[in-house]
C-alpha positions as CSV (number, residue, x, y, z in Angstrom):
1,M,46.7,-7.6,39.9
2,A,45.2,-11.1,39.3
3,E,48.4,-12.2,37.5
4,Y,50.3,-11.6,40.8
5,Y,47.9,-13.7,42.9
6,F,50.2,-16.7,43.4
7,Y,53.2,-14.4,44.2
8,I,51.0,-12.7,46.8
9,K,49.8,-16.1,48.1
10,A,53.5,-17.3,48.4
11,L,54.4,-14.2,50.4
12,H,51.3,-14.7,52.6
13,I,52.4,-18.3,53.4
14,I,56.0,-17.2,54.0
15,F,54.9,-14.5,56.5
16,M,52.4,-16.9,58.1
17,V,55.3,-19.3,58.7
18,T,57.4,-16.6,60.3
19,W,54.5,-15.3,62.3
20,F,53.8,-18.8,63.7
21,A,57.6,-19.2,64.4
22,G,57.4,-16.1,66.6
23,L,54.2,-17.3,68.3
24,F,55.7,-20.7,68.9
25,Y,59.0,-19.4,70.4
26,M,57.7,-16.4,72.3
27,P,55.7,-18.4,74.9
28,R,58.7,-20.7,75.3
29,L,60.8,-17.7,76.2
30,F,58.0,-16.8,78.7
31,V,58.5,-20.2,80.3
32,Y,62.2,-19.5,80.7
33,Q,61.6,-16.0,82.0
34,V,59.2,-17.2,84.7
35,E,61.6,-20.0,85.7
36,A,64.6,-17.6,85.7
37,N,62.7,-15.3,88.0
38,E,62.5,-18.1,90.6
39,K,66.3,-18.5,90.6
40,P,68.6,-16.9,93.2
41,S,70.6,-13.8,92.5
42,P,72.7,-13.1,90.4
43,D,71.3,-15.8,88.0
44,R,67.8,-14.2,88.2
45,E,69.1,-10.8,87.0
46,I,71.5,-12.2,84.4
47,L,69.0,-14.6,82.8
48,G,66.1,-12.2,83.2
49,K,67.9,-9.5,81.3
50,Q,69.1,-11.8,78.5
51,L,65.7,-13.5,78.1
52,G,63.9,-10.2,78.1
53,L,66.2,-8.9,75.3
54,M,65.6,-12.1,73.3
55,A,61.9,-11.7,73.7
56,K,62.0,-8.0,72.7
57,R,64.0,-8.8,69.5
58,L,61.8,-11.7,68.6
59,W,58.7,-9.7,69.1
60,K,59.8,-6.5,67.3
61,I,61.8,-8.0,64.5
62,I,59.9,-11.2,63.6
63,T,56.5,-11.8,65.3
64,A,54.8,-8.4,65.0
65,P,56.1,-7.5,61.5
66,S,55.1,-11.0,60.3
67,L,51.6,-10.5,61.6
68,V,51.3,-7.3,59.6
69,L,52.8,-8.7,56.4
70,C,50.8,-12.0,56.6
71,S,47.6,-10.0,57.1
72,L,48.5,-7.5,54.3
73,F,49.0,-10.3,51.8
74,A,45.8,-12.1,53.0
75,F,43.8,-8.9,52.4
76,L,45.4,-8.5,49.0
77,M,44.4,-12.1,48.1
78,L,40.8,-11.5,49.2
79,H,40.8,-8.2,47.2
80,I,41.9,-10.1,44.1
81,A,39.5,-13.1,44.7
82,P,36.6,-11.8,46.8
83,T,34.5,-14.9,45.9
84,L,36.7,-16.8,48.4
85,L,34.7,-15.1,51.2
86,E,31.6,-17.0,49.9
87,S,33.2,-20.4,50.6
88,P,32.1,-21.9,53.9
89,W,35.6,-23.3,54.5
90,M,37.1,-19.8,54.2
91,Q,34.5,-18.4,56.6
92,I,35.4,-21.0,59.2
93,K,39.1,-20.4,58.5
94,L,38.7,-16.7,59.1
95,G,37.0,-17.6,62.4
96,F,40.2,-19.4,63.4
97,V,42.3,-16.5,62.1
98,I,40.3,-14.2,64.5
99,L,41.2,-16.6,67.3
100,L,44.8,-16.3,66.2
101,Y,44.6,-12.5,66.4
102,I,43.2,-12.8,69.9
103,Y,46.0,-15.3,70.8
104,H,48.5,-12.8,69.4
105,A,47.1,-10.0,71.4
106,K,47.1,-12.0,74.7
107,T,50.7,-13.1,73.9
108,W,51.6,-9.4,73.4
109,S,50.0,-8.6,76.8
110,I,52.0,-11.3,78.5
111,Y,55.1,-10.1,76.8
112,K,54.5,-6.5,78.0
113,Q,53.9,-7.8,81.6
114,L,57.1,-9.7,81.6
115,Q,59.1,-6.8,80.2
116,R,57.9,-4.8,83.1
117,G,59.0,-7.5,85.5
118,E,55.4,-8.6,86.3
119,F,55.1,-12.3,86.7
120,K,51.4,-13.1,86.8
121,H,51.5,-16.6,85.3
122,S,53.2,-19.8,86.3
123,S,55.6,-21.7,84.1
124,K,52.9,-24.4,83.9
125,F,50.4,-21.9,82.5
126,M,53.1,-20.7,80.0
127,R,53.7,-24.3,78.9
128,M,50.0,-24.7,78.2
129,W,49.8,-21.3,76.5
130,N,52.7,-22.4,74.3
131,E,50.4,-24.9,72.6
132,G,47.6,-22.4,71.6
133,A,49.2,-21.5,68.3
134,T,49.8,-25.1,67.5
135,I,46.1,-25.9,67.8
136,I,45.1,-22.9,65.7
137,L,47.7,-23.8,63.1
138,F,46.2,-27.3,62.7
139,A,42.7,-25.9,62.1
140,V,43.8,-23.3,59.6
141,V,46.0,-25.7,57.6
142,F,43.4,-28.4,57.5
143,L,40.8,-25.9,56.2
144,A,43.2,-24.3,53.7
145,V,44.3,-27.7,52.3
146,T,41.0,-29.6,52.3
147,K,38.9,-26.5,51.4
148,S,36.0,-28.3,53.0
149,A,33.5,-27.0,55.6
150,T,32.9,-30.5,57.0
151,N,36.2,-32.4,56.6
152,W,37.8,-29.9,59.0
153,I,35.9,-31.6,61.8
154,Y,38.3,-34.5,61.5
155,G,41.0,-32.0,61.9
156,V,39.3,-30.7,65.1
157,F,39.2,-34.2,66.5
158,G,42.8,-34.5,65.6
159,I,43.5,-31.1,67.3
160,I,41.7,-32.4,70.5
161,G,43.8,-35.6,70.3
162,L,46.9,-33.6,69.8
163,G,46.0,-31.4,72.8
164,V,45.6,-34.5,74.9
165,L,48.9,-35.9,73.7
166,L,50.6,-32.5,74.4
167,M,49.2,-32.4,77.9
168,L,50.5,-36.0,78.5
169,G,53.8,-35.0,77.0
170,I,54.1,-32.0,79.3
171,R,53.3,-34.0,82.4
172,L,55.8,-36.7,81.4
173,Y,58.5,-34.1,80.8
174,R,57.7,-32.5,84.1
175,K,58.2,-35.8,85.9
176,I,61.5,-36.4,84.0
177,Q,62.6,-32.9,85.0
178,E,61.7,-33.4,88.6
179,K,64.0,-36.5,88.7
180,N,66.7,-34.9,86.6
181,P,66.6,-31.0,86.7
182,D,69.2,-30.9,83.9
183,A,67.0,-32.8,81.5
């Protein structure tokens, strides 16, 4: 099985990318669904139905299967090379992966609410939620590439800086959108 390690690793990375693609786009669809719900009829119904269908397909065809396959290949890699679990950087990375599973579960919960027509969150919340996967991705990639239990701290400071920049970008975009709704 060890001779297949790099093939398994490649598949793990491929499904990690597709999983993150789903986690990046799903909250963006949530933003659109919340905003469509605020539109007058018949736009609300037409957009709501189409966005709900897009979210359903994204979740069932890409996001959820990618989680399963990414995890499967990760467990296979750890089975082949269990000494990885002794590395401090891997232990910290797995902590972030647990956060990613939690993020995924909460995203699934929001998806189910919206599919039922329950709008419990604002579009502002959804825009903020949309950045959660980005922050986790930064941490995981920095840890996997540097393989350092301490250098990842620079990545965390970078994540915090990125978060501040994202917040400022969201506010700037909101101001632009208020002046020009078609922006």
